[in-house]
C-alpha positions, 0 to 999 in steps of 0.5 A: 487744572491742566489736562494732564492733572484732570486725567490722573484725577479721572483716573485716580478716582476708578482706582480708588473705588475698586480699593474701597471694595476689595477692602471692605470685601476683605476686611482689609486682607486685600488692600491693607496695607502697600509696600508695608505701610498700613492703610485705612479707609477714610469716609466723609460727608460730601460738602455740597452732596451730603453724601459719604465719600470714602477714600483709602489712605496711608496712615501712622498712629500717633498714640489712640490717634491716626496720621493722614496726609493730605498730598494729593499726589503732590497736585497744587489743589487739596483732595476732595476728602480733606475740603470735606474735612475742613467743611464737616471734621466729624468722619469715620475711619475703618481699619481692617474690619473696625469702624471708628468715628472720629474727628479731624484737625489739622496739625499745628505748625510744631505737631506737624513739624514733628509729624512730617519727619515720622510720616517721611522716614516711612514713606519718603514719596511725600517728601516729594510731593511736598517738592512738586506743590507751592502749598505746604501739604497739610498734616491731618490728626483722626481723634476718636470722636468723644475722647 
């Protein structure tokens, strides 16, 4: 990883930690949206540590499911939360004060294409991220556990 990318990752971790604390403290009244887009907190289990790891993510709804994008700002590596979900797809999301147990799956190509169109319509920056990286950015569907 280039020095610039490492520095960006360190700064991002500090920003994320603050965002998560404020979101939890205010039940999402602060930090629950960004430029009109809704934000959820995704808590995964660290694949090596076994510890909970929480990340704020933009999302969109698909019926009873929630859709998030593993863009990592267009870096050539997947975000840690995505790698954690691949190791253990059971997770929890928080939207405002509501907590929901979910199971993650990667959208297959046809579903991804449909979702990607909706995602980019709402947040054109994702298209910029896709152009920056050689990897196909995964689209992850979070379905309520037990459904």
